[in-house]
C-alpha positions in Angstrom: 127.1 79.3 27.8 128.7 78.7 24.4 125.2 78.6 22.8 124.3 81.9 24.3 127.5 83.5 23.2 127.0 82.3 19.6 123.4 83.6 19.7 124.5 87.1 20.7 127.0 87.3 17.9 124.6 86.0 15.3 121.9 88.4 16.6 124.2 91.4 16.3 125.4 90.5 12.8 121.9 89.8 11.5 120.6 93.0 12.9 123.3 95.0 11.2 122.6 93.5 7.8 118.8 93.5 7.9 116.8 96.0 5.9 114.7 98.6 7.6 111.0 98.6 6.6 110.1 101.3 4.2 106.7 102.0 5.8 106.2 101.9 9.5 103.1 100.9 11.5 102.7 104.5 12.7 102.9 106.0 9.2 100.0 103.7 8.2 97.9 104.5 11.2 94.2 105.2 10.4 93.5 106.9 13.7 92.5 106.4 17.4 89.0 105.3 16.7 89.4 103.8 13.2 91.9 101.2 14.3 90.1 100.4 17.6 89.1 96.8 18.5 86.8 95.5 21.2 86.7 91.8 22.0 84.9 89.7 24.6 85.9 86.1 25.4 83.5 84.0 27.4 84.9 80.9 29.1 83.0 78.2 31.1 85.4 75.9 33.1 84.6 72.8 35.0 87.6 71.7 37.1 87.8 68.5 39.1 90.9 67.5 41.1 90.9 64.1 42.9 93.9 63.0 45.0 92.5 59.4 44.9 93.4 57.4 48.0 96.5 59.4 48.8 96.7 62.1 51.5 95.7 65.6 50.5 98.4 67.9 49.1 100.4 69.8 51.7 99.2 73.2 50.5 96.1 72.7 52.6 93.7 72.1 49.7 90.7 69.8 50.3 90.7 66.1 49.7 88.7 66.6 46.5 88.0 69.9 44.8 85.4 70.3 42.1 84.0 73.7 40.8 82.4 75.2 37.8 82.7 78.9 36.8 81.8 81.3 34.1 84.3 84.0 33.1 84.1 87.1 30.9 87.2 88.8 29.6 86.7 92.1 27.7 89.7 93.8 26.0 89.6 97.2 24.3 92.5 98.4 22.2 92.4 101.8 20.6 94.3 102.7 17.5 97.0 105.3 17.6 96.5 108.9 16.7 98.0 110.0 13.4 101.3 111.8 13.1 105.0 111.1 13.8 104.1 110.1 17.4 100.9 108.2 18.0 99.0 107.9 21.3 96.3 105.4 22.4 94.8 103.6 25.3 93.9 100.0 26.2 91.5 98.6 28.8 90.8 95.2 30.4 87.7 94.2 32.2 87.1 90.7 33.8 84.3 89.1 35.7 84.2 85.6 37.2 81.0 84.0 38.4 80.7 80.8 40.4 78.2 78.3 39.0 78.8 75.3 41.2 81.0 74.8 44.3 80.8 74.0 48.0 82.8 74.3 51.2 84.1 70.8 50.8 84.8 71.1 47.1 86.6 74.5 46.9 90.2 74.9 46.1 90.5 74.6 42.3 92.1 78.0 42.1 89.3 79.5 40.1 87.8 81.8 42.7 88.8 83.8 45.8 88.2 81.9 49.0 86.4 83.5 52.0 87.2 83.1 55.7 84.6 80.3 55.9 86.5 78.2 53.4 83.9 78.7 50.6 84.6 80.2 47.2 83.2 83.7 46.6 80.2 83.9 44.4 81.9 86.4 42.0 84.9 88.5 41.6 86.0 91.1 39.1 89.0 93.1 38.0 89.6 96.0 35.7 92.6 98.0 34.4 93.9 100.3 31.8 97.1 101.3 30.0 98.3 104.2 27.9 100.6 103.7 25.0 102.7 105.6 22.6 104.1 104.6 19.2 106.9 105.9 17.1 107.5 104.2 13.8 107.4 100.4 14.8 108.2 100.9 18.5 105.5 100.9 21.2 105.9 102.0 24.8 103.0 100.8 27.0 102.3 101.6 30.7 99.6 100.1 32.9 97.7 96.8 33.2 98.5 94.3 30.5 99.2 90.7 29.6 102.8 89.5 28.8 104.1 86.4 27.1 107.9 86.8 27.5 109.9 83.7 28.4 111.1 85.4 31.6 107.8 87.2 32.4 104.6 85.5 31.2 101.2 85.9 32.7 99.2 82.7 33.3 95.8 81.9 31.7 95.1 78.3 33.0 92.0 79.0 35.1 88.8 81.0 34.6 90.5 84.4 34.2 94.1 85.3 33.4 96.8 87.0 35.5 97.6 90.6 34.8 100.8 92.6 35.3 101.4 96.3 35.8 104.3 98.3 34.6 106.2 99.5 31.5 106.8 97.4 28.4 108.8 98.7 25.4 108.4 96.6 22.2 110.4 97.5 19.1 110.1 95.9 15.6 112.1 98.4 13.6 114.1 95.7 11.8 112.4 92.9 9.8 112.5 89.7 11.8 113.8 91.3 15.0 111.7 92.0 18.1 113.3 93.7 21.1 111.6 94.0 24.5 112.4 96.0 27.7 110.2 96.3 30.7 109.9 97.3 34.3 107.0 95.9 36.3 105.8 96.5 39.9 102.7 94.3 40.5 101.3 91.0 39.5 97.6 90.1 40.0 96.5 86.5 40.5 94.0 84.6 38.4 91.7 84.0 41.3 92.0 87.3 43.1 90.9 90.9 42.4 93.0 92.8 44.8 96.2 94.6 43.8 99.5 92.6 43.7 97.8 89.4 44.9 100.7 87.0 44.1 103.4 86.4 46.6 106.3 84.0 46.2 106.0 80.8 48.2 109.2 79.2 49.5 109.3 75.5 48.8 111.2 74.7 51.9 109.2 76.7 54.5 105.9 77.1 52.7 105.9 80.7 53.8 104.4 83.2 51.3 106.7 86.2 50.7 105.7 89.7 49.7 104.3 90.5 46.3 106.2 91.6 43.3 108.1 94.9 44.1 110.3 95.1 41.0 110.9 93.0 37.9 113.1 94.2 35.0 113.3 92.4 31.7 115.4 92.8 28.6 115.9 90.7 25.5 114.5 89.9 22.1 114.0 87.3 19.3 115.3 87.2 15.8 114.1 85.1 12.8 117.1 84.3 10.6 114.7 82.7 8.1 111.1 81.5 8.1 112.4 78.2 9.6 115.1 79.3 12.1 114.7 81.7 15.0 116.5 82.5 18.3 115.6 84.3 21.6 117.8 85.8 24.3 116.3 87.3 27.5 117.4 88.6 30.9 115.3 89.3 34.0 115.8 90.3 37.6 113.1 90.0 40.2 114.0 92.0 43.3 114.8 89.8 46.3 114.0 86.6 44.4 116.3 85.8 41.4 117.9 86.8 38.2 117.4 84.7 35.1 119.0 84.3 31.7 117.0 82.5 28.9 118.0 81.3 25.5 116.0 79.5 22.8 116.7 78.1 19.3 113.8 76.8 17.1 114.5 75.2 13.8 111.9 73.8 11.4 113.2 71.5 8.7 110.7 70.8 5.9 111.2 67.4 4.2 108.4 67.7 1.6 104.8 69.0 1.4 103.6 66.3 3.8 106.5 65.9 6.2 108.7 68.0 8.4 110.9 68.2 11.5 110.9 70.8 14.3 113.7 71.1 16.9 113.3 73.3 19.9 115.9 74.1 22.6 115.3 76.0 25.8 117.7 77.0 28.5 117.3 78.9 31.8 120.1 80.0 34.2 118.6 81.2 37.6 120.4 82.6 40.6 119.1 84.0 43.8 119.0 87.7 44.3 119.0 90.0 47.3 117.0 88.5 50.2 116.5 85.3 48.3 112.9 84.8 49.3 112.7 81.6 47.4 115.2 78.9 48.2 115.9 75.2 47.6 114.5 72.5 49.9 117.7 72.4 52.0 117.6 76.2 52.4 120.4 76.9 50.0 120.1 79.8 47.6 119.1 79.1 44.0 121.9 78.6 41.5 120.7 76.3 38.8 120.3 75.6 35.1 117.1 74.2 33.4 117.4 72.7 29.9 115.0 71.1 27.5 115.2 69.7 24.0 112.3 68.6 21.9 112.1 67.0 18.4 108.8 66.8 16.5 108.1 64.9 13.3 105.0 65.8 11.3 103.5 63.6 8.6 100.2 64.7 7.3 97.7 64.8 10.1 100.1 63.2 12.6 102.8 64.8 14.8 105.1 62.7 17.0 107.2 64.5 19.6 110.0 63.4 21.9 111.5 65.6 24.6 114.2 65.5 27.2 114.5 68.0 30.2 116.9 68.3 33.1 117.6 70.5 36.0 121.2 70.9 37.4 122.6 72.9 40.3 121.1 74.1 43.5 117.3 74.2 43.8 114.4 73.7 41.4 113.6 76.0 38.5 111.6 78.6 40.4 108.9 80.8 38.9 105.5 82.3 39.7 106.4 85.6 41.3 107.4 86.5 37.7 104.2 85.1 36.2 102.6 81.7 36.3 103.5 81.1 32.6 107.2 81.8 33.0 108.4 78.3 32.3 109.1 77.7 28.6 110.3 74.2 29.1 109.2 71.1 27.1 108.1 69.1 30.1 106.0 71.7 31.8 102.7 70.0 31.3 99.2 70.0 32.8 99.9 69.1 36.4 103.7 68.9 37.0 106.6 70.8 35.5 109.2 68.1 36.2 111.5 71.0 37.4 112.8 69.7 40.8 116.4 69.9 41.7 118.5 67.4 39.7 115.5 66.0 38.0 115.7 64.4 34.6 112.6 63.8 32.5 111.5 62.4 29.2 108.3 62.9 27.2 106.5 61.1 24.3 103.6 63.0 22.7 101.2 62.4 19.8 98.9 65.0 18.1 96.2 64.3 15.5 94.6 66.9 13.3 91.3 65.5 12.0 91.0 68.1 9.2 92.8 65.7 7.0 90.0 63.2 7.6 87.2 65.6 6.8 86.6 67.0 10.2 88.2 70.4 10.3 88.4 71.9 13.8 88.7 68.6 15.6 92.1 67.7 17.2 93.4 65.2 19.7 96.6 65.1 21.9 98.0 62.6 24.3 101.4 62.6 26.1 103.3 60.7 28.7 106.1 62.3 30.8 108.3 60.5 33.3 110.9 62.0 35.7 113.6 60.7 38.0 116.5 61.8 40.2 114.5 64.6 41.8 116.2 65.9 45.0 113.2 66.8 47.2 112.4 66.5 50.9 112.8 62.9 52.0 114.7 61.6 48.9 117.4 62.3 46.4 115.9 60.1 43.7 112.3 61.2 43.5 110.2 59.8 40.7 107.0 61.0 39.1 105.0 60.5 35.9 102.0 62.1 34.2 99.7 61.2 31.4 97.6 63.8 29.7 94.8 63.4 27.2 93.1 66.3 25.4 90.4 66.6 22.7 89.2 69.9 21.2 86.7 71.0 18.6 86.3 74.5 17.1 83.2 75.4 15.1 84.4 76.5 11.6 81.4 78.4 10.3 77.9 79.6 11.1 76.6 82.1 13.7 78.7 80.4 16.5 81.9 80.3 14.5 85.0 79.9 16.7 83.0 78.4 19.6 85.3 75.8 21.1 84.8 72.7 23.3 87.8 71.1 25.0 88.3 68.1 27.3 91.5 67.8 29.3 92.3 64.9 31.5 95.6 64.5 33.6 96.7 61.5 35.7 99.7 62.2 38.0 101.5 59.7 40.2 104.6 60.0 42.4 105.5 57.6 45.3 107.9 60.2 46.5 105.5 63.2 46.6 107.8 65.2 44.2 105.1 67.8 43.3 104.5 69.8 46.5 103.9 66.6 48.4 101.3 65.2 46.1 101.5 61.5 45.3 98.3 60.7 43.3 96.1 63.2 41.4 93.5 62.9 38.7 92.3 66.1 37.1 89.5 66.8 34.6 88.8 70.1 32.9 85.9 70.8 30.6 86.3 74.1 28.8 83.9 76.0 26.6 85.1 79.2 25.0 83.5 81.8 22.7 85.4 84.7 21.4 83.3 87.6 20.2 84.7 90.5 18.2 82.5 93.6 18.7 84.7 96.2 16.9 
């Protein structure tokens, strides 16, 4: 709590001494059509999940799931009309097509599943939003994506989640961004019907109602190019309220070397009906903390991270967005976020541009956790190893076309992650972003 208090004071002092921008985004508007953009991203995803010789996960998924899909995400963003107050509209259109699957291989989370247990051949979703801008402040209402640490839509499958509601974003002061929002529906990555995500209680496995109300407030401030902080608050009706704080500090050593330190902190407490509880049925009242330190030298980056959960229950998220876990050890399969769990990570990144192959990168990491208080044990242990390689075309007619391979190996003799003990995952991802306007 001392860190959060210091951040609030620093934020207020910095905001009061910062200089206002002489020209605002609205005063430089070229018009509704002139500033418009239309982009289409195509994604092909092969996803394989193999529980090896262990029993299938307790969520009812099949022994082995393996599916391939093709997704299209179109986003249109208009400019703002000219004048003191500008108006505009945004639109989102998504289409997912099943390329390969089967009744015995469904369950990767890419597609809706029919009553026969088979994945649907296709699904689609569309939405729009209206927006208004005054100076450097934008108010937006409708369907949108969010990336706030207490409300972040997920994009880990074929198509991303979307959320519906109001979001106010203000950048009136250089280096300071303020956000406030009220949201009423969250649509899942693999569903097309309205408000398709419901919170799932880890003790009972019962799926609760969808999002009825989520309020967020907070912001981030960059003291310098190398030091920034964030403070956020959220309240999800009948689930929880959260506080979040972050400090990120980059320390250059010379032109070839540097250090980056990143601290994240969540404080979560049950709210209202407490539809999400701990394994023992107690209400949530916990703190989640992570600290990472990265050392970069030329093409190489070495990272060490530590994370721990204290208090009652695990760090819960999902009803407030599948990406709402800005913790260092939230990785490909596990989040290492069980009650009382302590985890450590070692990671290595390689950028092959320094060796004459721009666009090619490699990553591997190993995370191990212990002390998890889950059903059946108070010292649950788990570990995960991830390997990833990615190549992005740098030029030519297919510029920005990317190819990515992600492999994850997860093991836990105690079934820490939703009862899973052994899982191997493989994802092959091909993406092509196309800018039409």
